[in-house]
C-alpha positions, 0 to 999 in steps of 0.5 A: 677720337676721329682719325688725324687730319692726314688720315681723313678720307676725301669728303663725299661730295657727289653721287650719280645714280641711275634713278629717276627724278633727281633733286639736289639740295645743299647736302642731300640728293634724292631720287624716286624709288618706286612710290618712295624717295631715296635720300643720299646724304653727302659730306657737304657742309652749308653755312650762310645758305650755301655749300662751303666745303666737305667734312668727312663722315658728316653725311653718315652722322647726319643720316644715322643720327636723324634716323635715331632721332626719328625713332625716339620721337615717333610717339609725338609725330610720324616721320618719313623713314622706311629703311636705312639701307646704307650709312648715308642712305635713307628710303623714305615715304613721299611727302610734299614739304611745307613751304616754311622751315620751322626753327625752334629756339630756346636760347638767344644766340647766333652769329648770322643775320637771321639769328636772334642775338644778331638782330637783338644786338642790332637793336630789334626788340620785336623779332619774328613777331616775338617781343624781347625786353632790354638787358638780355645777355648772349647765349642765355635761355629764353623764358620759354622756347619759341617758334621762329619760321623762315621761308625756304630760299632757292640755291644761293638765296637767303632764308627770310625771317617770318612771324607765325602770323606771317605764315597764315597771312601769306597763305603759306600754311593753312591756319589749323595745320600751322597750329598743329605744326607749332604744337608738334615742333615745340613738343619735339624740341622739348623731347630733344632738350630732355634727351640732350640733357641726359647726354650732357648736352644743351640743345639751344635751337633747331630746325624742322621740316614738315611735309604732308602725305597724299592723304594729308598726314603730317610728317617730320621729314628731312632730318632732325636734331643733327649738328647740321640743323641744331646747336648743341653746347656742352653742359659742363662748361656752359655756365662758366664760359657764359659768365666769362663772356666766352662762347659755349663749347659747341658740337655743331658747325658753329666753328665753321661759321665763326671761322668764316666770320673771322675771315670777313665772310658774311655769305656773299661771293666766294667763301674763303678757304679754311685750313684743314684743321677746321674740317678735321675738328668739325668732323670730330665734333659731329662724331662726338655729338652722335656718340654722346646722344645715341650712346653708341660707338660711331662705326665709320663707313667705307670710303669712297662712299659713292662706290659703296652706295652703288654696290649696296643698291645693286645688291638690293635689286 
């Protein structure tokens, strides 16, 4: 199990490397590295489309687990991985990201305004362009997985739900390419559910990002099937908890979303402070997910992370 609260190191929140073309995301910082890009995954945790706090070891889990998943799915679609020179660093092929996030959902669930369940509970019966019948219960499986794209919001903004028709009508992605993206996304999700099931987990939904290389090759980029981009439930207790009207046991950041909602936060203004126990439990869940999925023991990288990364990159040159 992860270290107790008082033994957790301060989270890795920021890095400044002497490399060109710095770009900042909510969780990752990237730089140009020759003809490639160098991605550094921090411990920052985002919820409601904004950075809320830092979770020790989260960045390492995301980076190493995403690299593992990219390798597990390379037969379905290519990816941007070249090398993982440090637990928090990825050297990647350069790709131009598509302007939509591709969310695949296998269950009706969620607590945010863009989630299927929240919109359904508010009375919507056509969501993301998909029809839904009356009488559905929260956290139950859909007849088949569906693609529910969103726009990519700027920092501080909120992603906007789209239908698959909207993507073409707005000219966001060319029709033939969008058909291929949907096919690939559903195939990746099916593989994810299969692997998760063998690990005693349920992959309820996930988010993919895709990009195009200079020669037009489609790649899955950013990360995939991590506790940041996916909702994982523990299979053994799922049926009993849903039957009792309780939330499934999760190995993702849903604990943070629920704590924020309980504090009255919906994504606007300064987020409330949450207790250290929330961050320790979140760290433990991320590590648990990594170990269950990969079958590997999680080996904690040395902190402070920025200092370690600088040493690794200095030795590489």
